[in-house]
C-alpha positions as CSV (number, residue, x, y, z in Angstrom):
1,M,94.2,132.1,111.7
2,G,96.4,129.0,111.5
3,V,96.3,128.9,107.7
4,I,97.2,132.6,107.4
5,G,100.8,132.0,108.5
6,V,104.0,130.5,107.2
7,Q,102.3,128.3,104.6
8,L,100.5,131.3,103.0
9,V,103.7,133.3,102.9
10,V,105.5,130.5,101.2
11,T,102.7,130.2,98.7
12,M,102.6,133.9,97.9
13,V,106.4,134.0,97.5
14,M,106.4,131.0,95.2
15,A,103.6,132.5,93.1
16,S,105.8,135.7,92.7
17,V,108.7,133.5,91.7
18,I,106.6,131.8,89.1
19,Q,105.4,135.1,87.7
20,K,108.7,137.1,87.9
21,I,111.7,134.8,88.0
22,I,110.9,131.6,86.2
23,P,110.2,133.2,82.8
24,H,113.9,134.4,82.9
25,Y,115.4,131.4,84.7
26,S,113.4,128.4,83.6
27,F,114.5,124.8,84.6
28,A,112.6,123.4,81.5
29,R,114.6,125.7,79.2
30,W,117.8,124.8,81.0
31,I,117.1,121.1,80.3
32,L,116.9,121.7,76.6
33,C,119.3,124.6,76.1
34,S,122.2,123.8,78.5
35,G,124.5,122.8,75.7
36,S,124.2,119.0,75.9
37,L,121.5,118.3,73.3
38,R,122.4,118.6,69.6
39,W,119.8,118.6,66.8
40,Y,120.2,117.9,63.1
41,Q,119.4,120.7,60.7
42,H,117.5,119.9,57.6
43,P,119.4,120.7,54.3
44,T,118.3,123.6,52.1
45,E,117.1,123.1,48.6
46,D,120.3,124.7,47.2
47,E,122.5,122.2,49.2
48,L,120.4,119.3,47.9
49,R,120.6,120.6,44.3
50,N,124.4,120.9,44.6
51,L,124.7,117.4,46.0
52,A,122.6,116.0,43.3
53,G,124.9,117.4,40.7
54,K,122.7,120.3,39.5
55,Q,123.8,123.9,39.1
56,K,122.4,126.5,41.5
57,G,120.8,128.6,38.8
58,Q,119.2,125.8,36.8
59,K,115.4,126.0,36.6
60,R,113.1,123.1,36.8
61,K,111.2,122.1,33.7
62,D,107.4,122.4,33.8
63,R,105.2,120.1,31.8
64,K,102.1,121.4,30.0
65,Y,98.9,119.4,29.9
66,N,96.0,121.0,28.0
67,G,97.3,124.5,28.5
68,H,97.9,124.0,32.3
69,I,101.4,124.0,33.8
70,D,102.3,121.1,36.0
71,N,105.0,122.1,38.5
72,K,107.1,119.1,39.0
73,P,108.8,119.1,42.4
74,L,112.6,118.9,42.6
75,T,113.7,115.3,43.4
76,V,117.1,113.9,44.4
77,P,118.4,110.3,44.6
78,K,117.8,108.6,47.9
79,D,121.4,107.4,48.0
80,I,122.6,111.0,47.9
81,D,125.8,111.7,49.8
82,L,124.1,113.8,52.5
83,Q,125.8,114.7,55.8
84,L,123.5,116.5,58.2
85,E,124.9,119.4,60.2
86,T,124.3,119.5,64.0
87,K,123.7,122.4,66.3
88,Y,123.2,122.9,70.0
89,I,119.7,123.8,71.0
90,T,119.4,127.5,71.9
91,E,116.5,129.5,73.3
92,V,115.7,130.9,69.9
93,D,115.3,127.3,68.5
94,T,112.7,126.5,71.2
95,L,110.3,129.0,69.8
96,A,109.6,126.7,66.9
97,L,109.0,123.6,69.0
98,H,105.5,122.2,69.3
99,Y,104.1,122.0,72.9
100,F,107.1,124.0,74.2
101,P,104.8,126.3,76.4
102,E,103.1,123.3,77.9
103,F,106.4,121.6,78.6
104,Q,107.9,124.7,80.2
105,W,104.8,125.3,82.3
106,L,104.6,121.7,83.5
107,V,108.3,121.4,84.4
108,D,108.6,124.8,86.1
109,F,105.3,124.5,88.0
110,T,106.4,121.0,89.2
111,V,109.7,122.4,90.4
112,A,107.8,125.2,92.3
113,A,105.3,122.8,93.8
114,T,108.1,120.5,94.9
115,V,110.0,123.3,96.6
116,V,106.8,124.3,98.4
117,Y,106.4,120.8,99.5
118,L,109.9,120.6,100.8
119,I,109.6,123.9,102.7
120,T,106.2,122.8,104.1
121,E,107.6,119.4,105.3
122,L,110.5,121.3,107.0
123,Y,108.0,123.6,108.7
124,Y,105.9,120.7,109.9
125,S,108.9,118.8,111.2
126,V,110.2,121.9,113.2
127,A,107.0,123.7,114.3
128,Q,104.7,120.7,114.4
129,P,101.5,122.7,113.9
130,S,98.1,121.2,114.7
131,G,94.9,122.1,113.0
132,E,96.4,123.7,109.9
133,M,95.7,122.7,106.4
134,N,98.8,121.4,104.6
135,I,99.0,123.8,101.6
136,S,101.4,121.5,99.8
137,V,98.6,119.1,99.1
138,V,96.9,121.7,97.0
139,W,100.0,122.3,95.0
140,S,100.5,118.6,94.4
141,M,96.8,118.3,93.3
142,L,97.3,121.1,90.8
143,V,100.4,119.4,89.4
144,L,98.4,116.2,88.9
145,A,95.6,118.1,87.2
146,F,98.1,119.8,84.8
147,V,99.7,116.4,84.0
148,V,96.3,114.8,83.2
149,K,95.3,117.8,81.1
150,I,98.5,117.6,79.0
151,L,98.3,113.9,78.6
152,F,94.7,114.3,77.5
153,S,95.8,116.9,75.0
154,L,98.5,114.6,73.6
155,T,96.1,111.7,73.4
156,T,93.5,113.7,71.5
157,H,96.2,114.7,69.1
158,Y,96.7,111.0,68.2
159,F,92.9,110.6,67.9
160,K,92.7,113.3,65.2
161,L,95.1,111.3,63.0
162,E,93.1,109.4,60.3
163,E,95.9,107.1,59.4
164,G,98.5,105.2,61.3
165,G,96.4,103.2,63.8
166,E,97.1,105.4,66.8
167,R,93.4,105.8,67.6
168,S,92.8,102.0,67.6
169,L,95.9,101.4,69.7
170,C,94.8,103.9,72.4
171,I,91.3,102.3,72.5
172,T,92.7,98.8,72.6
173,F,95.1,99.6,75.5
174,G,92.3,101.4,77.3
175,F,90.0,98.3,77.2
176,F,93.0,96.1,78.1
177,F,93.8,98.2,81.2
178,F,90.1,98.3,82.2
179,V,90.0,94.5,82.3
180,K,93.4,94.4,84.0
181,A,92.2,96.9,86.7
182,M,89.1,94.8,87.4
183,A,91.2,91.7,87.8
184,I,93.6,93.5,90.1
185,L,90.8,94.9,92.3
186,I,89.5,91.5,93.1
187,V,92.9,90.2,94.2
188,T,93.0,89.9,98.0
189,E,95.4,92.0,100.1
190,N,97.4,88.9,100.9
191,Y,99.1,89.4,97.6
192,L,98.7,93.1,96.8
193,E,99.0,95.3,99.8
194,F,97.2,98.6,99.0
195,G,94.8,98.9,101.9
196,L,91.8,99.7,99.7
197,E,89.5,97.3,101.5
198,T,90.4,98.7,104.9
199,G,90.3,102.3,103.7
200,F,86.9,101.9,102.0
201,A,85.4,100.2,105.1
202,N,86.6,103.0,107.3
203,F,85.3,105.5,104.8
204,S,81.8,103.9,104.6
205,D,81.5,103.6,108.4
206,S,82.6,107.2,109.1
207,A,80.4,108.6,106.3
208,L,77.4,106.7,107.6
209,Q,78.0,108.1,111.1
210,F,78.5,111.6,109.8
211,L,75.2,111.5,107.9
212,E,73.4,110.2,110.9
213,H,74.7,113.0,113.0
214,Q,73.5,115.5,110.4
215,G,70.0,114.0,110.6
216,L,70.1,112.2,107.3
217,E,69.1,108.6,106.7
218,S,71.4,106.7,104.4
219,Q,72.8,103.3,103.9
220,G,76.2,104.7,102.9
221,P,77.7,107.0,100.4
222,I,78.6,104.4,97.7
223,S,78.6,100.7,97.3
224,K,81.8,98.7,97.0
225,L,81.0,97.6,93.5
226,T,80.5,101.2,92.3
227,F,83.6,102.3,94.0
228,K,85.7,99.6,92.2
229,L,84.0,100.4,88.9
230,I,85.0,104.0,89.2
231,L,88.5,103.1,90.0
232,A,88.7,100.7,87.0
233,F,87.4,103.5,84.7
234,L,90.0,105.9,86.0
235,C,92.7,103.2,85.6
236,A,91.6,102.6,82.0
237,L,92.0,106.4,81.3
238,I,95.4,106.5,82.9
239,G,96.5,103.4,80.9
240,A,95.3,105.0,77.6
241,F,97.1,108.2,78.4
242,L,100.3,106.3,79.2
243,T,100.2,104.1,76.1
244,F,102.4,106.2,73.8
245,P,104.7,107.5,76.6
246,G,105.6,103.8,77.3
247,L,106.0,102.9,73.6
248,R,108.2,106.0,73.1
249,L,110.3,105.2,76.2
250,A,111.1,101.7,74.8
251,Q,112.3,103.1,71.5
252,M,114.4,105.8,73.2
253,H,115.8,103.2,75.6
254,L,117.0,101.0,72.7
255,D,118.5,103.9,70.8
256,A,120.2,105.2,73.9
257,L,121.8,101.8,74.5
258,N,123.1,101.7,70.9
259,V,124.8,105.1,71.1
260,T,126.2,104.7,74.7
261,T,129.5,102.8,75.1
262,A,130.1,103.5,78.9
263,K,129.2,100.4,80.9
264,F,128.1,102.5,83.9
265,T,125.7,104.6,81.8
266,Q,124.3,101.5,80.2
267,T,123.7,100.0,83.7
268,L,121.8,103.2,84.7
269,L,119.8,103.0,81.6
270,H,118.7,99.4,82.3
271,I,117.9,100.3,85.9
272,N,115.9,103.3,84.7
273,F,113.9,101.1,82.3
274,L,113.2,98.5,85.0
275,S,112.4,101.1,87.7
276,P,108.6,100.8,87.2
277,L,108.9,97.1,87.7
278,I,110.8,97.7,91.0
279,M,108.0,100.0,92.1
280,V,105.4,97.4,91.2
281,L,107.1,94.7,93.3
282,L,107.2,97.0,96.3
283,W,103.5,96.3,96.9
284,V,103.6,92.6,96.1
285,K,103.6,91.0,99.6
286,P,104.9,87.5,98.8
287,I,107.9,88.8,96.9
288,T,109.1,91.8,99.0
289,K,107.3,92.6,102.2
290,D,106.9,89.0,103.5
291,Y,110.5,88.2,103.0
292,I,111.6,91.3,104.9
293,L,109.1,91.4,107.7
294,N,108.6,87.6,108.1
295,P,111.8,85.8,107.1
296,T,111.8,82.0,107.1
297,L,115.5,81.3,107.3
298,G,115.4,79.9,110.8
299,K,113.2,79.3,113.8
300,D,114.5,82.4,115.7
301,S,114.8,84.6,112.6
302,L,113.9,88.2,113.3
303,P,112.3,90.7,110.9
304,L,114.9,92.9,109.1
305,M,112.8,96.0,109.8
306,A,109.6,97.2,111.2
307,E,106.5,97.7,109.1
308,Q,106.6,101.5,109.4
309,T,110.3,101.4,108.3
310,Y,109.4,99.4,105.3
311,D,106.7,101.9,104.3
312,T,109.2,104.7,104.6
313,L,111.8,102.7,102.6
314,R,109.1,102.2,99.9
315,L,108.6,106.0,99.6
316,W,112.3,106.7,99.4
317,T,112.8,104.0,96.7
318,I,110.2,105.7,94.5
319,I,111.8,109.1,95.0
320,L,115.2,107.7,94.1
321,M,113.8,106.0,91.0
322,C,112.2,109.3,89.9
323,A,115.5,111.1,90.5
324,L,117.3,108.5,88.3
325,R,114.7,108.9,85.5
326,L,115.2,112.7,85.6
327,A,119.0,112.2,85.4
328,M,118.7,110.0,82.4
329,M,116.3,112.3,80.6
330,R,119.0,114.0,78.3
331,H,120.3,110.6,77.2
332,H,116.8,109.7,76.0
333,L,116.1,113.0,74.4
334,Q,119.4,112.9,72.5
335,A,118.6,109.3,71.4
336,Y,115.4,110.7,70.0
337,L,117.1,113.6,68.2
338,N,119.4,111.0,66.6
339,L,116.4,109.6,64.7
340,A,116.9,112.2,62.0
341,K,120.4,110.9,61.2
342,K,119.1,107.3,61.5
343,A,116.3,108.1,59.0
344,V,118.7,109.6,56.5
345,E,121.0,106.6,56.8
346,Q,118.1,104.3,56.2
347,M,117.0,106.3,53.2
348,K,120.4,105.9,51.6
349,K,119.9,102.2,51.5
350,E,116.8,102.5,49.4
351,A,116.5,102.9,45.6
352,G,114.7,105.6,43.8
353,R,114.2,109.3,44.3
354,I,112.7,111.6,46.9
355,S,111.4,115.1,46.7
356,T,113.4,117.8,48.5
357,V,110.4,118.9,50.5
358,D,109.8,115.4,51.8
359,L,113.4,115.0,52.7
360,Q,113.4,118.3,54.6
361,K,110.2,117.4,56.4
362,M,111.7,114.0,57.4
363,V,114.7,115.6,59.1
364,A,112.9,118.7,60.5
365,R,110.0,116.8,62.0
366,V,112.2,115.1,64.5
367,F,113.3,118.4,66.1
368,Y,110.0,120.1,65.9
369,Y,108.3,117.4,68.0
370,L,111.0,117.3,70.7
371,C,108.8,118.8,73.4
372,V,106.1,116.3,72.6
373,I,108.6,113.5,73.3
374,A,109.9,115.4,76.4
375,L,106.3,115.7,77.8
376,Q,105.8,112.0,77.2
377,Y,108.9,111.3,79.1
378,V,108.5,113.7,82.0
379,A,104.7,113.4,82.6
380,P,104.7,109.9,84.1
381,L,107.7,110.9,86.2
382,V,105.7,113.9,87.6
383,M,102.7,111.7,88.2
384,L,104.7,109.1,90.1
385,L,106.5,111.8,92.2
386,H,103.5,113.7,93.3
387,T,101.2,110.8,93.9
388,T,104.0,109.5,96.2
389,L,104.2,112.9,98.0
390,L,100.5,112.9,98.5
391,L,100.7,109.3,99.7
392,K,103.2,110.4,102.4
393,T,101.3,113.5,103.5
394,L,97.7,112.4,103.3
395,G,98.5,108.8,104.3
396,G,100.3,109.9,107.5
397,Y,103.6,108.3,106.7
398,S,107.0,109.5,107.7
399,W,110.2,110.3,105.9
400,G,112.4,109.2,108.8
401,F,113.0,105.6,109.9
402,R,111.0,105.8,113.0
403,V,107.7,104.6,114.2
404,E,104.9,107.2,114.2
405,E,101.4,106.7,115.5
406,V,99.0,108.2,113.1
407,P,95.3,108.4,114.0
408,C,93.8,106.6,111.0
409,I,90.4,105.8,112.4
410,H,88.5,108.8,113.8
411,Q,85.4,108.7,115.9
412,T,82.7,111.1,114.9
413,D,81.1,110.9,118.3
414,S,84.0,112.5,120.0
415,I,84.1,115.4,117.6
416,Q,80.4,115.9,117.9
417,A,80.5,115.8,121.6
418,S,83.4,118.2,121.9
419,A,81.6,120.9,119.8
420,P,80.2,123.6,122.0
421,I,76.5,124.3,121.9
422,A,76.0,127.9,120.8
423,P,73.2,130.0,122.4
424,P,70.4,131.0,120.1
425,E,71.2,134.7,120.1
426,A,74.7,134.2,118.8
427,G,73.7,133.6,115.1
428,T,77.1,134.3,113.4
429,R,79.1,132.5,116.0
430,A,76.7,129.5,115.9
431,S,77.1,129.3,112.1
432,V,80.9,129.3,112.4
433,T,80.7,126.6,115.1
434,Q,78.5,124.5,112.9
435,L,80.8,124.9,109.9
436,S,83.8,123.9,112.1
437,V,81.9,120.8,113.3
438,A,81.0,119.9,109.7
439,L,84.6,120.3,108.5
440,G,85.8,118.2,111.5
441,G,83.3,115.5,110.5
442,L,84.6,115.5,107.0
443,K,88.1,114.9,108.3
444,T,86.8,111.8,110.0
445,V,85.2,110.6,106.7
446,F,88.3,111.2,104.6
447,S,90.8,109.5,106.9
448,P,94.5,108.6,106.3
449,L,93.4,105.0,105.9
450,L,91.4,105.9,102.8
451,F,94.2,108.1,101.3
452,R,96.7,105.3,102.0
453,G,94.6,102.9,100.0
454,L,93.8,105.2,97.1
455,F,97.3,106.8,96.6
456,S,99.1,103.4,97.1
457,F,96.9,101.9,94.4
458,F,97.3,104.8,92.0
459,T,101.1,105.0,92.5
460,W,101.3,101.2,91.8
461,W,99.0,101.5,88.8
462,I,100.9,104.3,87.1
463,A,104.1,102.3,87.5
464,A,102.4,99.1,86.2
465,C,100.9,100.9,83.2
466,L,104.2,102.4,82.3
467,F,106.1,99.2,82.6
468,S,103.4,97.2,80.6
469,T,103.4,99.7,77.7
470,S,107.2,100.1,77.7
471,L,107.7,96.3,77.7
472,F,105.3,96.0,74.8
473,G,107.1,98.7,73.0
474,L,110.4,97.0,73.6
475,F,109.1,93.8,72.1
476,Y,107.6,95.7,69.2
477,H,110.7,97.7,68.3
478,Q,113.2,95.0,68.8
479,Y,111.4,92.0,67.3
480,L,108.4,93.0,65.2
481,M,110.1,95.9,63.5
482,A,113.3,94.0,63.0
483,A,111.3,91.2,61.3
């Protein structure tokens, strides 16, 4: 009966909000249609004909070859004096955007899941219930599932392209991140402090005891080598999915810096670009944790903070970096929309002619793929946010700067001994008791130590992949493309 309480009510209310209110008051639609993003409209054929010096009513000449009419497309000089008109994005304009339903669903569901998480955290801090399942974990898991699904859909879209090299780039980065993950997983915890070794050891011992109590003979659920190979394969998939988001972020970062004159905004853009690197360094012990917890400035030097306080500070740093990335989102999207004007200015420097259809497609393509770019920007942000929230909840951390004793290592013997022995005649009650004992045993197997190791590693890995791909994109767009 503990589950059918406050958390269930919050879930039902939020489900009603998603169904009834969010379609009318959408946060995703507000991001695009709040009057801060301007897109460039493609010129009509009549406008291009007038700019090219042709009269509106003049017909194109058709050539005849062996009795067949060859319709020659209308062309205009590339150095045409074309000035694109701008317009603020409205709700009607979003109907023509590719992947807009996916973008709206991901952003709005993430907002709803985050609100449920905040309410649940407040409920746990006030009521301090025991024995209840934290329903916010389910919401965060659903958010991560939707993010992976959308990133997979975007990646398969690149795989369908026959030209351009996108498929080869994804495969290359996938193999690169697989090798990188294998190298990272053999690094000792003296340098990278994830807790994977401790978590896996606790998982293996608890699972072995649980299977023995169930009357099953086993040497363990999984070997350490298989465990790390599975992690490396998942890391390769995440790296392949984050390849194009990182490359696109680098291009938008450079374009945003070129159009921004305010020094404060430029500083925030630089911090936003380097935020994944800051997250990566939070788990590198010789660079951050050792200097804070074990300073070597003097013989009597005291640590600046406790280890639990550092863990809490690490969580808050990631949350603040995610908030900064969300705040800088419109600057990056506007920098992407400016690519239409940039492409036209580049075209004017070239000689020759271009068909009106190709010119219109060149300008319109930028706006129609706005939501694809928005998904590539927001998906890594959502992944980082909710892996951090799961790390806090399932890992047993605290949001406050205080020490909390979290039972990370459970003993199956105590749970087994505390389970009452049901009489033979109580069939239904005995089944319920056995199920409760089994679920209690599973809690000992999947302990906070295991979740700390897993979600610390995946949070670090997402940030590392995003920084690696964006750094490669920065080098590519600033040096290779310029050459």
